KEKE-3310 file (N, C-alpha, C; in steps of 0.2 Angstrom, whole numbers, plus 5000, padded with zeros to 4 digits):
npx = (4959:4949:4937:4936:4949:4957:4953:4957:4971:4973:4968:4976:4988:4986:4984:4996:5003:4997:5001:5015:5013:5008:5018:5028:5023:5022:5036:5040:5033:5039:5051:5048:5040:5036:5029:5020:5021:5022:5009:5001:5005:5001:4987:4985:4990:4981:4970:4974:4976:4963:4958:4965:4959:4946:4949:4953:4941:4933:4940:4937:4923:4922:4927:4941:4957:4970:4986:4999:5013:5014:5011:5021:5032:5031:5032:5045:5051:5049:5057:5070:5071:5074:5088:5093:5104:5105:5111:5118:5130:5126:5110:5095:5090:5086:5083:5079:5066:5060:5060:5052:5040:5036:5035:5024:5014:5014:5008:4996:4990:4989:4980:4969:4967:4963:4951:4943:4943:4935:4923:4920:4917:4906:4893:4893:4896:4889:4893:4900:4902:4892:4900:4905:4913:4916:4917:4928:4938:4937:4941:4955:4959:4959:4968:4979:4980:4982:4994:5003:5008:5017:5026:5031:5037:5047:5054:5059:5068:5076:5082:5088:5093:5085:5074:5056:5047:5033:5026:5010:5006:5015:5021:5010:5007:5019:5019:5008:4996)
npy = (4855:4865:4879:4887:4884:4890:4903:4906:4905:4915:4927:4927:4930:4942:4949:4948:4956:4968:4970:4973:4984:4993:4994:4999:5011:5018:5019:5027:5038:5042:5046:5057:5067:5079:5094:5093:5079:5072:5076:5070:5056:5054:5054:5044:5033:5031:5027:5015:5007:5006:4999:4987:4983:4980:4970:4960:4958:4953:4941:4935:4934:4924:4914:4912:4909:4919:4918:4917:4914:4919:4933:4936:4934:4943:4955:4954:4954:4967:4974:4969:4973:4986:4987:4988:4995:5013:5023:5031:5030:5030:5032:5040:5043:5052:5042:5032:5037:5037:5023:5018:5025:5019:5006:5007:5011:5000:4991:4996:4994:4980:4978:4984:4975:4964:4969:4970:4957:4951:4958:4953:4940:4941:4938:4924:4918:4915:4916:4927:4943:4958:4968:4982:4980:4986:4999:4999:4996:5007:5017:5012:5015:5029:5031:5027:5036:5049:5046:5046:5059:5062:5052:5054:5067:5063:5054:5064:5071:5061:5056:5066:5076:5087:5096:5096:5110:5112:5100:5091:5099:5106:5095:5089:5098:5098:5085:5084:5082)
npz = (4979:4989:4986:4998:5004:4994:4995:5008:5007:4997:5004:5015:5009:5005:5017:5022:5013:5016:5029:5026:5019:5028:5038:5029:5025:5038:5041:5030:5033:5045:5041:5033:5038:5036:5029:5013:5009:5021:5027:5018:5019:5032:5032:5022:5028:5038:5031:5024:5035:5039:5028:5029:5041:5036:5028:5037:5044:5034:5032:5044:5044:5034:5040:5040:5046:5052:5046:5055:5052:5039:5041:5050:5043:5032:5040:5044:5032:5027:5036:5033:5020:5022:5022:5010:4997:4996:4989:4998:5011:5024:5032:5027:5010:4995:4985:4993:4997:4985:4981:4992:4990:4978:4982:4990:4980:4972:4982:4984:4971:4971:4982:4977:4966:4974:4980:4968:4963:4973:4971:4959:4962:4970:4967:4966:4978:4992:5005:5006:5015:5018:5011:5002:4989:4977:4980:4989:4980:4972:4981:4983:4970:4970:4981:4975:4964:4971:4977:4967:4962:4972:4971:4959:4961:4970:4961:4952:4961:4966:4955:4947:4956:4958:4967:4968:4972:4976:4977:4977:4967:4958:4952:4946:4936:4929:4923:4916:4923)
capx = (4959:4942:4937:4938:4956:4961:4952:4961:4978:4973:4967:4982:4993:4985:4985:5004:5005:4994:5006:5021:5011:5007:5025:5032:5020:5025:5043:5041:5030:5044:5057:5046:5035:5035:5026:5014:5021:5020:5002:4998:5006:4997:4980:4986:4991:4975:4966:4977:4975:4956:4957:4967:4954:4941:4951:4953:4933:4931:4943:4933:4916:4923:4930:4948:4961:4976:4992:5004:5019:5014:5012:5028:5037:5030:5034:5052:5054:5049:5062:5076:5071:5077:5095:5095:5108:5101:5116:5122:5133:5121:5104:5089:5091:5080:5082:5075:5059:5057:5058:5047:5033:5035:5032:5017:5010:5013:5004:4989:4987:4988:4974:4964:4965:4959:4944:4940:4942:4929:4918:4918:4914:4901:4887:4895:4898:4884:4896:4903:4898:4889:4905:4905:4920:4917:4919:4934:4942:4938:4946:4962:4961:4960:4974:4985:4980:4984:5001:5007:5012:5022:5030:5035:5042:5052:5058:5063:5073:5081:5086:5090:5095:5081:5068:5050:5045:5026:5022:5010:5004:5020:5022:5004:5008:5025:5018:5002:4991)
capy = (4860:4868:4886:4890:4884:4894:4909:4907:4907:4922:4932:4928:4933:4950:4951:4949:4962:4974:4971:4976:4991:4998:4995:5003:5018:5020:5021:5032:5044:5044:5049:5062:5069:5087:5097:5090:5072:5070:5076:5065:5050:5053:5052:5038:5027:5029:5024:5008:5003:5004:4994:4981:4980:4977:4963:4956:4957:4948:4934:4933:4932:4918:4909:4911:4910:4922:4914:4920:4913:4924:4939:4937:4934:4949:4960:4953:4955:4974:4976:4967:4977:4993:4986:4988:5001:5018:5028:5034:5026:5029:5036:5040:5046:5053:5036:5028:5039:5035:5016:5017:5027:5014:5000:5009:5011:4993:4988:4999:4991:4974:4979:4986:4969:4960:4971:4969:4950:4949:4961:4949:4933:4942:4934:4917:4915:4917:4917:4934:4947:4964:4973:4986:4979:4991:5006:4998:4996:5014:5020:5011:5019:5036:5032:5027:5043:5054:5045:5047:5065:5062:5047:5057:5072:5059:5052:5069:5073:5055:5054:5072:5080:5093:5095:5100:5114:5112:5094:5088:5104:5107:5088:5088:5103:5096:5079:5084:5080)
capz = (4984:4989:4985:5004:5005:4990:4997:5014:5005:4994:5009:5020:5005:5005:5023:5023:5009:5020:5034:5023:5017:5034:5040:5025:5026:5044:5040:5025:5036:5050:5037:5028:5042:5035:5023:5010:5009:5028:5028:5013:5022:5038:5030:5018:5033:5042:5026:5023:5041:5039:5023:5033:5046:5032:5026:5043:5045:5028:5034:5050:5042:5030:5044:5038:5051:5050:5046:5059:5049:5033:5044:5053:5037:5029:5044:5044:5025:5026:5040:5030:5014:5024:5022:5003:4996:4994:4987:5004:5016:5030:5033:5022:5004:4990:4982:4998:4997:4979:4982:4997:4987:4973:4985:4992:4974:4971:4987:4983:4966:4974:4986:4972:4963:4979:4980:4962:4963:4977:4968:4953:4964:4975:4966:4966:4984:4996:5011:5007:5019:5015:5010:4996:4986:4972:4984:4991:4974:4970:4986:4981:4964:4973:4984:4970:4960:4976:4979:4961:4961:4977:4968:4953:4964:4973:4956:4950:4966:4967:4948:4944:4961:4957:4971:4966:4978:4978:4976:4971:4962:4952:4948:4941:4930:4925:4920:4913:4928)
cpx = (4952:4943:4939:4945:4959:4959:4956:4968:4978:4972:4973:4988:4992:4985:4992:5006:5002:4999:5012:5019:5011:5014:5029:5029:5022:5032:5044:5038:5036:5050:5055:5040:5034:5031:5020:5015:5020:5012:4998:4999:5002:4990:4980:4986:4985:4970:4968:4976:4967:4955:4960:4962:4948:4943:4951:4945:4931:4934:4939:4927:4917:4926:4938:4953:4967:4982:4998:5011:5019:5015:5018:5033:5037:5033:5042:5055:5054:5055:5069:5076:5074:5085:5098:5099:5104:5105:5119:5125:5129:5115:5099:5091:5085:5078:5077:5067:5056:5055:5052:5040:5031:5032:5025:5012:5009:5008:4997:4986:4985:4981:4968:4962:4961:4952:4940:4938:4936:4923:4915:4915:4908:4895:4887:4897:4894:4887:4899:4898:4896:4895:4905:4912:4922:4920:4926:4939:4943:4942:4953:4964:4963:4966:4980:4986:4983:4991:5005:5011:5018:5028:5034:5039:5048:5057:5062:5069:5078:5085:5089:5093:5091:5075:5062:5048:5038:5023:5016:5008:5009:5021:5016:5005:5013:5023:5011:4996:4986)
cpy = (4863:4876:4889:4890:4889:4901:4911:4909:4914:4927:4933:4931:4940:4953:4952:4955:4968:4975:4975:4983:4996:4999:5000:5011:5021:5023:5027:5039:5046:5048:5056:5065:5077:5088:5093:5082:5069:5070:5071:5058:5048:5050:5045:5032:5026:5025:5016:5004:5001:4999:4987:4978:4977:4970:4958:4954:4952:4941:4931:4930:4926:4912:4907:4913:4914:4918:4918:4920:4918:4931:4941:4938:4940:4955:4960:4955:4963:4977:4975:4971:4984:4993:4987:4995:5006:5024:5032:5029:5024:5034:5035:5044:5048:5047:5031:5030:5037:5027:5014:5019:5022:5008:5001:5008:5004:4989:4990:4995:4984:4974:4980:4979:4964:4962:4969:4962:4948:4952:4956:4942:4934:4938:4927:4914:4918:4918:4924:4939:4953:4969:4976:4985:4984:4997:5005:4999:5003:5018:5019:5014:5026:5036:5032:5033:5048:5053:5046:5053:5065:5057:5050:5063:5068:5056:5058:5071:5067:5054:5060:5077:5087:5092:5099:5103:5113:5106:5094:5093:5104:5100:5087:5092:5100:5090:5078:5082:5085)
cpz = (4983:4988:4992:5006:5000:4992:5003:5012:5002:4999:5013:5016:5005:5012:5025:5019:5013:5026:5032:5022:5023:5037:5036:5025:5032:5044:5035:5029:5041:5047:5033:5032:5042:5029:5020:5010:5016:5029:5024:5017:5028:5037:5026:5023:5037:5037:5025:5029:5041:5034:5026:5037:5042:5030:5031:5045:5040:5030:5039:5048:5038:5034:5043:5044:5048:5051:5049:5056:5043:5036:5047:5048:5033:5033:5044:5037:5024:5030:5036:5024:5016:5023:5015:5002:4993:4991:4992:5008:5022:5029:5027:5016:5000:4986:4987:4998:4990:4979:4986:4994:4982:4976:4988:4986:4972:4975:4986:4977:4967:4978:4982:4968:4968:4979:4974:4961:4967:4974:4962:4956:4969:4974:4965:4972:4989:5003:5012:5011:5015:5015:5003:4993:4981:4975:4986:4985:4972:4975:4985:4975:4966:4976:4980:4966:4965:4977:4973:4960:4966:4974:4963:4956:4967:4967:4953:4955:4966:4960:4945:4949:4961:4961:4968:4972:4980:4976:4980:4965:4956:4948:4943:4935:4925:4921:4917:4917:4929)
residu = (MET:THR:ASN:ALA:LYS:ARG:GLN:ALA:ILE:TYR:LEU:ASN:ASP:HIS:LEU:ALA:GLY:ALA:THR:VAL:GLY:ILE:GLU:LEU:ALA:ARG:ARG:THR:LEU:ALA:GLU:ASN:ASN:ASP:ALA:GLN:LEU:GLY:ALA:PHE:LEU:ARG:ALA:PHE:LEU:THR:GLU:ILE:GLU:GLU:ASP:ARG:ASP:THR:LEU:VAL:ARG:LEU:MET:HIS:SER:LEU:GLY:VAL:ALA:ARG:SER:ALA:VAL:LYS:ILE:ALA:GLY:ALA:TRP:THR:ALA:GLU:LYS:VAL:GLY:ARG:LEU:LYS:PRO:ASN:GLY:GLN:MET:ARG:GLY:TYR:SER:PRO:LEU:SER:ARG:LEU:ILE:GLU:LEU:GLU:GLY:LEU:ALA:LEU:GLY:VAL:GLU:GLY:LYS:ARG:SER:LEU:TRP:LEU:ALA:PHE:ALA:ALA:VAL:ARG:ASN:HIS:ASP:GLU:ARG:LEU:PRO:ASP:ILE:ASP:PHE:ALA:ALA:LEU:ALA:GLU:ARG:ALA:ARG:SER:GLN:ARG:GLU:ARG:LEU:GLU:PRO:HIS:ARG:LEU:ALA:ALA:ALA:VAL:GLU:ALA:LEU:THR:ASN:ARG:ALA:ILE:ALA:ASN:CYS:PRO:GLU:GLU:THR:ASN:GLN:GLU:PHE:GLY:GLY)
# end
């Protein structure tokens, strides 16, 4: 298998992951469109959409075609994932919020890994476009850091029935941030 083929598979896997991430962020925002979490998610969604656009530009510049099958499968998987039990017979629950924020956290870590991988191969593949992979990896690190207080606040609520009033400030203080 050629390097180009492996890159195509790798990039399409990450594009599928980005599709799941955007759909998950949209759903989480729709269910939490108030106060600090909603404000965070609106900005976060804009950033991850920009990151996906950068990934698509990278794929285009490398001549990598998008896999419609992987993208459709990812989109479908995110929709099917909504059917999982959440501790309530119907509707959204605090556990739903926690699971969704953890899914977003995992996605951001995967995206950071992608950017770090391409930063590492930058000097070994002259076909790579002029994209600042290190800056993208730093942005992902920042996204993950900003997401964490919301995830921890959701954990407290879901696992103890105690809501944290001033997330993320109270969460940062409570957990040493």
